[in-house]
VOBAVO-253796 format. One record per atom (N, C-alpha, C, CB): residue number from 1; chain; residue in one letter; x, y, z; atom name. Coordinates in pm, 1 decimal, always signed. Atoms other than C-alpha are relative to their C-alpha. Glycine has a CB too. Layout:
REM residues N
[pt NUM, "A", "A", [X, Y, Z], "CA"]
...
This chain:
REM residues 96
[pt 1, "A", "X", [+84.9, -118.0, +3.9], "N"]
[pt 1, "A", "X", [-0.4, -3.7, -5.9], "CA"]
[pt 1, "A", "X", [+87.0, +133.4, -14.8], "C"]
[pt 1, "A", "X", [-88.1, +4.2, +131.6], "CB"]
[pt 2, "A", "X", [-93.1, -109.3, -5.4], "N"]
[pt 2, "A", "X", [+293.9, +229.6, +82.9], "CA"]
[pt 2, "A", "X", [+59.0, +31.1, -130.8], "C"]
[pt 2, "A", "X", [+105.3, -27.5, +94.6], "CB"]
[pt 3, "A", "X", [-62.4, -6.3, +118.2], "N"]
[pt 3, "A", "X", [+446.7, +169.2, -259.9], "CA"]
[pt 3, "A", "X", [-101.1, +72.1, -93.0], "C"]
[pt 3, "A", "X", [+43.8, -138.8, -46.8], "CB"]
[pt 4, "A", "X", [+101.4, -55.8, +95.9], "N"]
[pt 4, "A", "X", [+118.6, +258.8, -437.0], "CA"]
[pt 4, "A", "X", [-4.8, +139.1, +31.0], "C"]
[pt 4, "A", "X", [-142.7, -64.5, +9.3], "CB"]
[pt 5, "A", "X", [+16.8, -132.3, -20.0], "N"]
[pt 5, "A", "X", [+89.2, +572.7, -249.8], "CA"]
[pt 5, "A", "X", [+117.3, +97.6, -31.8], "C"]
[pt 5, "A", "X", [-37.2, +11.9, +128.5], "CB"]
[pt 6, "A", "X", [-125.3, -69.2, +63.6], "N"]
[pt 6, "A", "X", [+453.8, +670.0, -323.5], "CA"]
[pt 6, "A", "X", [-16.6, +20.6, -143.2], "C"]
[pt 6, "A", "X", [+130.4, -82.5, +19.6], "CB"]
[pt 7, "A", "X", [+16.2, -18.9, +147.0], "N"]
[pt 7, "A", "X", [+388.6, +599.8, -675.0], "CA"]
[pt 7, "A", "X", [-102.1, +102.4, -51.2], "C"]
[pt 7, "A", "X", [-36.0, -127.2, -57.5], "CB"]
[pt 8, "A", "X", [+89.8, -98.2, +24.3], "N"]
[pt 8, "A", "X", [+77.5, +797.5, -700.1], "CA"]
[pt 8, "A", "X", [+52.9, +138.6, +22.5], "C"]
[pt 8, "A", "X", [-112.3, -23.4, +76.8], "CB"]
[pt 9, "A", "X", [-49.6, -130.3, -37.0], "N"]
[pt 9, "A", "X", [+245.9, +1099.4, -521.6], "CA"]
[pt 9, "A", "X", [+110.8, +48.0, -118.8], "C"]
[pt 9, "A", "X", [+68.8, -10.1, +155.6], "CB"]
[pt 10, "A", "X", [-101.6, -35.3, +106.5], "N"]
[pt 10, "A", "X", [+555.1, +1081.5, -774.8], "CA"]
[pt 10, "A", "X", [-80.8, +22.6, -136.6], "C"]
[pt 10, "A", "X", [+115.5, -123.1, -16.7], "CB"]
[pt 11, "A", "X", [+67.0, -16.9, +126.0], "N"]
[pt 11, "A", "X", [+312.0, +1046.7, -1076.9], "CA"]
[pt 11, "A", "X", [-71.4, +142.1, -10.1], "C"]
[pt 11, "A", "X", [-103.0, -115.8, -17.6], "CB"]
[pt 12, "A", "X", [+51.6, -134.7, -6.7], "N"]
[pt 12, "A", "X", [+127.0, +1353.4, -974.9], "CA"]
[pt 12, "A", "X", [+85.6, +111.1, +10.4], "C"]
[pt 12, "A", "X", [-79.5, +9.9, +98.8], "CB"]
[pt 13, "A", "X", [-101.6, -85.3, +5.4], "N"]
[pt 13, "A", "X", [+444.1, +1553.1, -904.4], "CA"]
[pt 13, "A", "X", [+55.2, +24.5, -136.1], "C"]
[pt 13, "A", "X", [+94.7, -43.5, +83.5], "CB"]
[pt 14, "A", "X", [-39.6, +6.4, +138.9], "N"]
[pt 14, "A", "X", [+563.8, +1460.3, -1241.0], "CA"]
[pt 14, "A", "X", [-90.7, +66.9, -91.5], "C"]
[pt 14, "A", "X", [+14.0, -134.4, -41.5], "CB"]
[pt 15, "A", "X", [+103.0, -64.8, +81.1], "N"]
[pt 15, "A", "X", [+238.7, +1554.0, -1413.5], "CA"]
[pt 15, "A", "X", [-7.0, +154.5, +11.6], "C"]
[pt 15, "A", "X", [-132.0, -56.9, +37.6], "CB"]
[pt 16, "A", "X", [+12.9, -145.1, -40.6], "N"]
[pt 16, "A", "X", [+240.1, +1879.9, -1242.5], "CA"]
[pt 16, "A", "X", [+120.6, +86.8, -50.1], "C"]
[pt 16, "A", "X", [-9.7, +10.7, +158.7], "CB"]
[pt 17, "A", "X", [-102.7, -59.7, +45.2], "N"]
[pt 17, "A", "X", [+594.6, +1964.2, -1349.2], "CA"]
[pt 17, "A", "X", [+7.3, +15.3, -148.9], "C"]
[pt 17, "A", "X", [+102.2, -61.7, +48.2], "CB"]
[pt 18, "A", "X", [+7.1, -1.6, +130.1], "N"]
[pt 18, "A", "X", [+541.3, +1879.3, -1704.6], "CA"]
[pt 18, "A", "X", [-120.9, +97.0, -42.0], "C"]
[pt 18, "A", "X", [-11.8, -141.6, -48.3], "CB"]
[pt 19, "A", "X", [+107.5, -84.6, +34.1], "N"]
[pt 19, "A", "X", [+226.9, +2085.8, -1718.3], "CA"]
[pt 19, "A", "X", [+30.9, +147.8, +19.4], "C"]
[pt 19, "A", "X", [-116.7, -38.0, +77.9], "CB"]
[pt 20, "A", "X", [-45.6, -132.3, -15.7], "N"]
[pt 20, "A", "X", [+413.0, +2400.2, -1595.7], "CA"]
[pt 20, "A", "X", [+101.7, +39.9, -97.3], "C"]
[pt 20, "A", "X", [+49.6, +18.4, +129.3], "CB"]
[pt 21, "A", "X", [-113.6, -23.8, +88.2], "N"]
[pt 21, "A", "X", [+682.7, +2375.6, -1875.0], "CA"]
[pt 21, "A", "X", [-69.9, +112.1, -106.5], "C"]
[pt 21, "A", "X", [+59.5, -153.5, -76.3], "CB"]
[pt 22, "A", "X", [+51.6, -79.4, +97.1], "N"]
[pt 22, "A", "X", [+672.6, +2668.5, -2120.1], "CA"]
[pt 22, "A", "X", [+0.2, -49.9, -140.7], "C"]
[pt 22, "A", "X", [+64.0, +114.6, +6.0], "CB"]
[pt 23, "A", "X", [-3.3, +47.1, +154.1], "N"]
[pt 23, "A", "X", [+607.9, +2617.8, -2494.5], "CA"]
[pt 23, "A", "X", [+136.7, +11.9, -38.6], "C"]
[pt 23, "A", "X", [-93.4, +88.7, -104.4], "CB"]
[pt 24, "A", "X", [-145.0, -8.6, +60.1], "N"]
[pt 24, "A", "X", [+920.8, +2556.0, -2706.6], "CA"]
[pt 24, "A", "X", [-0.8, +118.6, -76.1], "C"]
[pt 24, "A", "X", [+45.2, -123.8, -93.2], "CB"]
[pt 25, "A", "X", [-30.2, -119.0, +101.0], "N"]
[pt 25, "A", "X", [+1059.0, +2851.5, -2897.5], "CA"]
[pt 25, "A", "X", [+8.7, -28.1, -125.6], "C"]
[pt 25, "A", "X", [+116.2, +65.8, +21.5], "CB"]
[pt 26, "A", "X", [-5.4, +65.4, +145.4], "N"]
[pt 26, "A", "X", [+1074.8, +2842.9, -3264.1], "CA"]
[pt 26, "A", "X", [+140.3, -48.5, -38.0], "C"]
[pt 26, "A", "X", [-46.1, +106.9, -114.1], "CB"]
[pt 27, "A", "X", [-142.0, +38.6, +11.7], "N"]
[pt 27, "A", "X", [+1451.6, +2789.4, -3249.2], "CA"]
[pt 27, "A", "X", [+9.4, -154.7, +49.1], "C"]
[pt 27, "A", "X", [+97.2, +102.9, +92.7], "CB"]
[pt 28, "A", "X", [-16.2, +124.6, -76.2], "N"]
[pt 28, "A", "X", [+1411.5, +2494.5, -3015.7], "CA"]
[pt 28, "A", "X", [-110.6, -102.8, -91.2], "C"]
[pt 28, "A", "X", [-42.9, +25.2, +182.5], "CB"]
[pt 29, "A", "X", [+86.2, +94.3, +59.4], "N"]
[pt 29, "A", "X", [+1116.3, +2343.2, -3215.7], "CA"]
[pt 29, "A", "X", [+64.9, -28.5, -157.0], "C"]
[pt 29, "A", "X", [-160.5, +63.1, +1.1], "CB"]
[pt 30, "A", "X", [-62.2, +23.2, +125.2], "N"]
[pt 30, "A", "X", [+1323.4, +2384.2, -3540.9], "CA"]
[pt 30, "A", "X", [+111.7, -97.2, +16.2], "C"]
[pt 30, "A", "X", [+48.1, +126.8, -59.9], "CB"]
[pt 31, "A", "X", [-111.3, +82.0, -47.3], "N"]
[pt 31, "A", "X", [+1624.0, +2214.6, -3361.6], "CA"]
[pt 31, "A", "X", [-79.6, -157.8, +10.1], "C"]
[pt 31, "A", "X", [+67.6, +67.2, +161.9], "CB"]
[pt 32, "A", "X", [+80.7, +129.7, -22.7], "N"]
[pt 32, "A", "X", [+1364.7, +1932.4, -3262.5], "CA"]
[pt 32, "A", "X", [-26.3, -72.5, -127.4], "C"]
[pt 32, "A", "X", [-137.5, +29.0, +67.6], "CB"]
[pt 33, "A", "X", [+34.4, +51.3, +141.3], "N"]
[pt 33, "A", "X", [+1240.9, +1884.6, -3618.6], "CA"]
[pt 33, "A", "X", [+114.5, -53.2, -74.1], "C"]
[pt 33, "A", "X", [-59.8, +108.8, -85.2], "CB"]
[pt 34, "A", "X", [-120.6, +51.5, +68.9], "N"]
[pt 34, "A", "X", [+1591.6, +1860.8, -3763.7], "CA"]
[pt 34, "A", "X", [+64.4, -124.9, +64.1], "C"]
[pt 34, "A", "X", [+103.0, +109.3, -5.4], "CB"]
[pt 35, "A", "X", [-59.9, +113.3, -49.9], "N"]
[pt 35, "A", "X", [+1695.7, +1602.6, -3502.0], "CA"]
[pt 35, "A", "X", [-106.8, -122.0, -32.5], "C"]
[pt 35, "A", "X", [+34.7, +21.4, +159.1], "CB"]
[pt 36, "A", "X", [+74.4, +110.8, +41.2], "N"]
[pt 36, "A", "X", [+1378.3, +1396.4, -3582.6], "CA"]
[pt 36, "A", "X", [+26.6, -45.4, -144.2], "C"]
[pt 36, "A", "X", [-138.8, +30.5, +17.6], "CB"]
[pt 37, "A", "X", [-34.7, +31.1, +130.2], "N"]
[pt 37, "A", "X", [+1445.5, +1418.8, -3956.1], "CA"]
[pt 37, "A", "X", [+123.8, -64.7, -14.4], "C"]
[pt 37, "A", "X", [-0.8, +108.3, -75.5], "CB"]
[pt 38, "A", "X", [-116.7, +67.2, +1.2], "N"]
[pt 38, "A", "X", [+1803.5, +1316.2, -3901.3], "CA"]
[pt 38, "A", "X", [-10.9, -130.7, +35.2], "C"]
[pt 38, "A", "X", [+86.9, +56.3, +73.4], "CB"]
[pt 39, "A", "X", [+18.9, +124.7, -41.7], "N"]
[pt 39, "A", "X", [+1701.4, +1019.9, -3708.5], "CA"]
[pt 39, "A", "X", [-91.4, -97.4, -84.4], "C"]
[pt 39, "A", "X", [-46.3, +13.2, +125.0], "CB"]
[pt 40, "A", "X", [+86.6, +94.5, +84.0], "N"]
[pt 40, "A", "X", [+1444.5, +893.0, -3950.2], "CA"]
[pt 40, "A", "X", [+87.8, -11.8, -127.0], "C"]
[pt 40, "A", "X", [-160.9, +59.9, -33.3], "CB"]
[pt 41, "A", "X", [-88.0, +36.5, +122.2], "N"]
[pt 41, "A", "X", [+1706.5, +932.0, -4240.5], "CA"]
[pt 41, "A", "X", [+101.2, -90.6, +44.5], "C"]
[pt 41, "A", "X", [+69.3, +123.0, -68.4], "CB"]
[pt 42, "A", "X", [-103.7, +89.4, -30.2], "N"]
[pt 42, "A", "X", [+1954.9, +749.1, -4042.0], "CA"]
[pt 42, "A", "X", [-62.4, -148.2, +13.0], "C"]
[pt 42, "A", "X", [+73.4, +48.1, +132.2], "CB"]
[pt 43, "A", "X", [+71.1, +126.1, -14.3], "N"]
[pt 43, "A", "X", [+1698.0, +465.1, -3991.4], "CA"]
[pt 43, "A", "X", [-16.5, -41.6, -153.6], "C"]
[pt 43, "A", "X", [-147.7, +16.0, +86.0], "CB"]
[pt 44, "A", "X", [+16.1, +47.8, +142.6], "N"]
[pt 44, "A", "X", [+1647.7, +460.8, -4386.5], "CA"]
[pt 44, "A", "X", [+141.2, -48.1, -51.2], "C"]
[pt 44, "A", "X", [-59.9, +120.9, -97.1], "CB"]
[pt 45, "A", "X", [-129.5, +40.0, +47.1], "N"]
[pt 45, "A", "X", [+2022.7, +450.1, -4444.8], "CA"]
[pt 45, "A", "X", [+36.9, -123.9, +54.3], "C"]
[pt 45, "A", "X", [+100.4, +95.3, +28.8], "CB"]
[pt 46, "A", "X", [-30.6, +148.6, -76.2], "N"]
[pt 46, "A", "X", [+2067.9, +157.5, -4178.9], "CA"]
[pt 46, "A", "X", [-88.0, -98.2, -77.0], "C"]
[pt 46, "A", "X", [-45.5, -5.9, +178.7], "CB"]
[pt 47, "A", "X", [+65.5, +88.5, +51.2], "N"]
[pt 47, "A", "X", [+1797.0, -23.1, -4346.5], "CA"]
[pt 47, "A", "X", [+46.2, -31.4, -155.7], "C"]
[pt 47, "A", "X", [-133.0, +39.9, +19.2], "CB"]
[pt 48, "A", "X", [-69.5, +31.3, +134.3], "N"]
[pt 48, "A", "X", [+1961.7, +4.5, -4695.0], "CA"]
[pt 48, "A", "X", [+129.1, -59.8, +15.4], "C"]
[pt 48, "A", "X", [+19.3, +121.8, -83.8], "CB"]
[pt 49, "A", "X", [-132.3, +72.3, -10.1], "N"]
[pt 49, "A", "X", [+2295.4, -95.4, -4557.7], "CA"]
[pt 49, "A", "X", [-45.8, -154.6, +50.2], "C"]
[pt 49, "A", "X", [+112.1, +83.9, +117.2], "CB"]
[pt 50, "A", "X", [+44.3, +132.6, -43.4], "N"]
[pt 50, "A", "X", [+2119.1, -406.3, -4380.2], "CA"]
[pt 50, "A", "X", [-29.0, -72.6, -133.6], "C"]
[pt 50, "A", "X", [-131.0, +5.7, +100.5], "CB"]
[pt 51, "A", "X", [+49.4, +60.4, +129.4], "N"]
[pt 51, "A", "X", [+1962.3, -480.4, -4732.2], "CA"]
[pt 51, "A", "X", [+113.1, -46.7, -70.8], "C"]
[pt 51, "A", "X", [-78.9, +96.6, -88.4], "CB"]
[pt 52, "A", "X", [-105.3, +21.7, +89.7], "N"]
[pt 52, "A", "X", [+2293.2, -471.1, -4897.2], "CA"]
[pt 52, "A", "X", [+76.7, -148.5, +69.0], "C"]
[pt 52, "A", "X", [+104.8, +150.3, -6.9], "CB"]
[pt 53, "A", "X", [-59.3, +102.7, -56.9], "N"]
[pt 53, "A", "X", [+2448.4, -693.5, -4637.3], "CA"]
[pt 53, "A", "X", [-69.0, -134.0, -10.0], "C"]
[pt 53, "A", "X", [+20.6, +33.4, +125.3], "CB"]
[pt 54, "A", "X", [+93.9, +123.8, +36.7], "N"]
[pt 54, "A", "X", [+2154.6, -947.6, -4667.3], "CA"]
[pt 54, "A", "X", [+22.0, -45.3, -113.3], "C"]
[pt 54, "A", "X", [-137.4, +20.8, -0.3], "CB"]
[pt 55, "A", "X", [-20.8, +65.0, +124.9], "N"]
[pt 55, "A", "X", [+2200.0, -974.7, -5020.0], "CA"]
[pt 55, "A", "X", [+143.2, -48.0, -37.4], "C"]
[pt 55, "A", "X", [-44.9, +88.9, -99.2], "CB"]
[pt 56, "A", "X", [-146.1, +46.4, +10.1], "N"]
[pt 56, "A", "X", [+2578.8, -1017.3, -5013.6], "CA"]
[pt 56, "A", "X", [+7.1, -141.0, +65.4], "C"]
[pt 56, "A", "X", [+105.1, +106.0, +76.9], "CB"]
[pt 57, "A", "X", [+0.7, +134.5, -64.8], "N"]
[pt 57, "A", "X", [+2522.9, -1298.1, -4779.7], "CA"]
[pt 57, "A", "X", [-85.7, -100.3, -73.7], "C"]
[pt 57, "A", "X", [-49.7, +10.6, +143.4], "CB"]
[pt 58, "A", "X", [+88.5, +84.7, +84.4], "N"]
[pt 58, "A", "X", [+2246.8, -1440.2, -4993.5], "CA"]
[pt 58, "A", "X", [+55.8, -43.3, -132.7], "C"]
[pt 58, "A", "X", [-124.7, +71.1, -26.0], "CB"]
[pt 59, "A", "X", [-70.9, +36.8, +128.9], "N"]
[pt 59, "A", "X", [+2452.8, -1440.1, -5306.3], "CA"]
[pt 59, "A", "X", [+108.2, -101.5, +22.9], "C"]
[pt 59, "A", "X", [+63.0, +124.7, -66.9], "CB"]
[pt 60, "A", "X", [-100.0, +97.1, -30.1], "N"]
[pt 60, "A", "X", [+2723.1, -1634.1, -5132.5], "CA"]
[pt 60, "A", "X", [-57.3, -143.1, +16.0], "C"]
[pt 60, "A", "X", [+71.9, +41.7, +124.3], "CB"]
[pt 61, "A", "X", [+59.2, +134.5, -36.6], "N"]
[pt 61, "A", "X", [+2465.1, -1919.2, -5028.3], "CA"]
[pt 61, "A", "X", [-89.0, -37.4, -110.2], "C"]
[pt 61, "A", "X", [-79.8, +0.8, +137.2], "CB"]
[pt 62, "A", "X", [+80.0, +33.2, +105.6], "N"]
[pt 62, "A", "X", [+2265.6, -1911.4, -5349.0], "CA"]
[pt 62, "A", "X", [+22.3, -112.9, -85.3], "C"]
[pt 62, "A", "X", [-4.4, +95.7, -70.8], "CB"]
[pt 63, "A", "X", [+1.2, +117.3, +90.4], "N"]
[pt 63, "A", "X", [+2200.7, -2223.7, -5543.6], "CA"]
[pt 63, "A", "X", [-10.5, +54.3, -144.8], "C"]
[pt 63, "A", "X", [-122.6, -100.6, +34.6], "CB"]
[pt 64, "A", "X", [-13.3, -45.3, +152.4], "N"]
[pt 64, "A", "X", [+2299.4, -2179.6, -5922.5], "CA"]
[pt 64, "A", "X", [-155.9, -34.4, -47.7], "C"]
[pt 64, "A", "X", [+134.9, -97.8, -99.3], "CB"]
[pt 65, "A", "X", [+121.8, +29.7, +56.9], "N"]
[pt 65, "A", "X", [+1952.5, -2152.0, -6103.5], "CA"]
[pt 65, "A", "X", [-125.5, +64.2, +84.1], "C"]
[pt 65, "A", "X", [-8.1, -152.9, -10.6], "CB"]
[pt 66, "A", "X", [+99.0, -60.1, -76.2], "N"]
[pt 66, "A", "X", [+1771.0, -1971.1, -5830.5], "CA"]
[pt 66, "A", "X", [+2.5, +151.3, -13.1], "C"]
[pt 66, "A", "X", [+14.2, -41.1, +138.4], "CB"]
[pt 67, "A", "X", [-5.9, -149.0, +28.1], "N"]
[pt 67, "A", "X", [+1670.4, -1601.3, -5867.1], "CA"]
[pt 67, "A", "X", [+76.6, +65.2, +107.0], "C"]
[pt 67, "A", "X", [-141.6, +65.6, -9.6], "CB"]
[pt 68, "A", "X", [-79.3, -94.6, -84.1], "N"]
[pt 68, "A", "X", [+1883.5, -1334.6, -5719.6], "CA"]
[pt 68, "A", "X", [-86.1, +69.5, +82.2], "C"]
[pt 68, "A", "X", [+80.2, +96.4, -76.3], "CB"]
[pt 69, "A", "X", [+84.7, -69.7, -90.8], "N"]
[pt 69, "A", "X", [+1764.5, -1147.0, -5415.1], "CA"]
[pt 69, "A", "X", [-42.3, +145.7, -48.7], "C"]
[pt 69, "A", "X", [+71.5, +7.3, +132.7], "CB"]
[pt 70, "A", "X", [+57.2, -136.7, +68.4], "N"]
[pt 70, "A", "X", [+1556.7, -809.8, -5482.6], "CA"]
[pt 70, "A", "X", [+120.6, +86.1, +28.6], "C"]
[pt 70, "A", "X", [-154.7, +69.7, +70.6], "CB"]
[pt 71, "A", "X", [-99.7, -96.7, -29.9], "N"]
[pt 71, "A", "X", [+1767.5, -516.4, -5517.6], "CA"]
[pt 71, "A", "X", [-36.8, +83.6, +99.8], "C"]
[pt 71, "A", "X", [+35.0, +74.1, -106.3], "CB"]
[pt 72, "A", "X", [+15.3, -93.2, -109.4], "N"]
[pt 72, "A", "X", [+1806.2, -256.9, -5244.7], "CA"]
[pt 72, "A", "X", [-27.6, +130.8, -61.9], "C"]
[pt 72, "A", "X", [+123.2, +5.3, +92.3], "CB"]
[pt 73, "A", "X", [+31.6, -147.8, +54.2], "N"]
[pt 73, "A", "X", [+1673.8, +98.6, -5315.0], "CA"]
[pt 73, "A", "X", [+68.0, +91.9, +100.7], "C"]
[pt 73, "A", "X", [-170.5, +37.2, -9.7], "CB"]
[pt 74, "A", "X", [-76.0, -87.1, -66.7], "N"]
[pt 74, "A", "X", [+1901.5, +357.4, -5198.3], "CA"]
[pt 74, "A", "X", [-84.1, +138.1, +43.7], "C"]
[pt 74, "A", "X", [+120.1, +26.9, -89.6], "CB"]
[pt 75, "A", "X", [+72.7, -131.6, -45.5], "N"]
[pt 75, "A", "X", [+1761.0, +659.0, -4986.4], "CA"]
[pt 75, "A", "X", [+40.3, +108.4, -65.9], "C"]
[pt 75, "A", "X", [+16.1, +33.3, +138.2], "CB"]
[pt 76, "A", "X", [-49.9, -141.5, +71.3], "N"]
[pt 76, "A", "X", [+1761.1, +994.8, -5146.8], "CA"]
[pt 76, "A", "X", [+93.1, +80.7, +104.4], "C"]
[pt 76, "A", "X", [-141.6, +105.7, -43.6], "CB"]
[pt 77, "A", "X", [-81.6, -75.8, -99.6], "N"]
[pt 77, "A", "X", [+2000.9, +1243.3, -5008.5], "CA"]
[pt 77, "A", "X", [-71.7, +79.1, +117.3], "C"]
[pt 77, "A", "X", [+79.3, +97.7, -76.1], "CB"]
[pt 78, "A", "X", [+71.3, -46.2, -124.6], "N"]
[pt 78, "A", "X", [+1914.1, +1403.7, -4670.3], "CA"]
[pt 78, "A", "X", [-40.4, +155.6, -36.4], "C"]
[pt 78, "A", "X", [+104.1, -13.4, +144.3], "CB"]
[pt 79, "A", "X", [+49.4, -154.1, +22.7], "N"]
[pt 79, "A", "X", [+1715.9, +1744.3, -4711.4], "CA"]
[pt 79, "A", "X", [-52.6, +39.5, +135.6], "C"]
[pt 79, "A", "X", [-126.6, +20.3, -122.2], "CB"]
[pt 80, "A", "X", [+26.6, -42.5, -142.8], "N"]
[pt 80, "A", "X", [+1675.3, +1932.2, -4377.5], "CA"]
[pt 80, "A", "X", [-151.7, +48.2, -17.9], "C"]
[pt 80, "A", "X", [+111.6, +127.2, +60.9], "CB"]
[pt 81, "A", "X", [+127.3, -49.4, +0.5], "N"]
[pt 81, "A", "X", [+1312.4, +2016.7, -4303.8], "CA"]
[pt 81, "A", "X", [+2.2, +159.1, +0.9], "C"]
[pt 81, "A", "X", [-74.2, -58.7, +117.7], "CB"]
[pt 82, "A", "X", [+10.0, -159.3, -2.6], "N"]
[pt 82, "A", "X", [+1228.4, +2379.3, -4381.9], "CA"]
[pt 82, "A", "X", [+83.0, +40.6, -102.7], "C"]
[pt 82, "A", "X", [+45.3, +73.2, +136.5], "CB"]
[pt 83, "A", "X", [-100.4, -43.3, +105.5], "N"]
[pt 83, "A", "X", [+1518.1, +2387.7, -4649.7], "CA"]
[pt 83, "A", "X", [-71.1, -23.0, -124.4], "C"]
[pt 83, "A", "X", [+141.0, -79.4, +2.8], "CB"]
[pt 84, "A", "X", [+57.9, +32.1, +133.9], "N"]
[pt 84, "A", "X", [+1274.2, +2392.7, -4944.3], "CA"]
[pt 84, "A", "X", [+82.9, +49.5, -112.8], "C"]
[pt 84, "A", "X", [-137.3, +57.7, -14.0], "CB"]
[pt 85, "A", "X", [-60.6, -46.7, +141.7], "N"]
[pt 85, "A", "X", [+1373.8, +2459.2, -5301.5], "CA"]
[pt 85, "A", "X", [-19.2, +167.5, +8.8], "C"]
[pt 85, "A", "X", [-96.0, -76.7, -149.5], "CB"]
[pt 86, "A", "X", [+23.1, -140.1, +20.4], "N"]
[pt 86, "A", "X", [+1415.4, +2838.5, -5359.6], "CA"]
[pt 86, "A", "X", [-123.3, +29.8, -93.0], "C"]
[pt 86, "A", "X", [+125.9, +61.3, -57.9], "CB"]
[pt 87, "A", "X", [+112.8, -24.1, +80.7], "N"]
[pt 87, "A", "X", [+1084.2, +2975.3, -5476.9], "CA"]
[pt 87, "A", "X", [+40.7, +105.9, -94.3], "C"]
[pt 87, "A", "X", [-122.7, +37.6, +80.4], "CB"]
[pt 88, "A", "X", [-13.7, -98.7, +113.0], "N"]
[pt 88, "A", "X", [+1058.3, +3197.7, -5791.2], "CA"]
[pt 88, "A", "X", [-46.8, +136.3, +61.2], "C"]
[pt 88, "A", "X", [-91.8, -43.5, -135.2], "CB"]
[pt 89, "A", "X", [+37.4, -141.9, -50.1], "N"]
[pt 89, "A", "X", [+1043.5, +3583.1, -5732.3], "CA"]
[pt 89, "A", "X", [-151.1, +21.9, -5.1], "C"]
[pt 89, "A", "X", [+71.0, +114.0, -89.1], "CB"]
[pt 90, "A", "X", [+146.9, -30.0, +23.6], "N"]
[pt 90, "A", "X", [+714.3, +3716.5, -5663.8], "CA"]
[pt 90, "A", "X", [-36.8, +85.8, -100.9], "C"]
[pt 90, "A", "X", [-57.7, +52.0, +108.2], "CB"]
[pt 91, "A", "X", [+28.0, -73.1, +111.2], "N"]
[pt 91, "A", "X", [+543.0, +3865.4, -5958.4], "CA"]
[pt 91, "A", "X", [-11.8, +137.0, +34.8], "C"]
[pt 91, "A", "X", [-113.1, -45.8, -64.7], "CB"]
[pt 92, "A", "X", [-1.1, -135.3, -13.5], "N"]
[pt 92, "A", "X", [+559.3, +4220.4, -6014.9], "CA"]
[pt 92, "A", "X", [-150.1, +49.3, -0.9], "C"]
[pt 92, "A", "X", [+86.4, +61.9, -110.5], "CB"]
[pt 93, "A", "X", [+141.3, -55.9, -7.8], "N"]
[pt 93, "A", "X", [+234.1, +4419.2, -5932.1], "CA"]
[pt 93, "A", "X", [-30.9, +44.4, -131.0], "C"]
[pt 93, "A", "X", [-18.9, +117.0, +101.8], "CB"]
[pt 94, "A", "X", [+44.8, -39.6, +132.7], "N"]
[pt 94, "A", "X", [+12.4, +4504.9, -6238.4], "CA"]
[pt 94, "A", "X", [+0.0, +152.2, -10.6], "C"]
[pt 94, "A", "X", [-140.7, -57.0, -29.8], "CB"]
[pt 95, "A", "X", [+10.8, -145.6, +21.5], "N"]
[pt 95, "A", "X", [+39.7, +4863.9, -6362.4], "CA"]
[pt 95, "A", "X", [-127.0, +39.7, -28.3], "C"]
[pt 95, "A", "X", [+81.5, +47.2, -102.2], "CB"]
[pt 96, "A", "X", [+132.3, -34.7, +29.6], "N"]
[pt 96, "A", "X", [-266.9, +5060.8, -6364.2], "CA"]
[pt 96, "A", "X", [+6.2, +103.0, -84.5], "C"]
[pt 96, "A", "X", [-79.2, +30.4, +109.5], "CB"]
């Protein structure tokens, strides 16, 4: 019972601490988005490298006459979020 009460007190204290945190600044949010994008890209690169390793091992043990393993698809180059392609210049206002 004491453990349950201690757990509940810690849970409520933690919840109240998170409830009082200020919102993220735009710079912190941008840094967080960049970190998430880099992590996702690293996962895609890791999956590509794993696919290449699996295919290399599969080729060593493949029996002649059996189909080759599926080709791996390389991930595109990393593009940071918010770094969109430059947009065209705004059109000039119409003359009256």
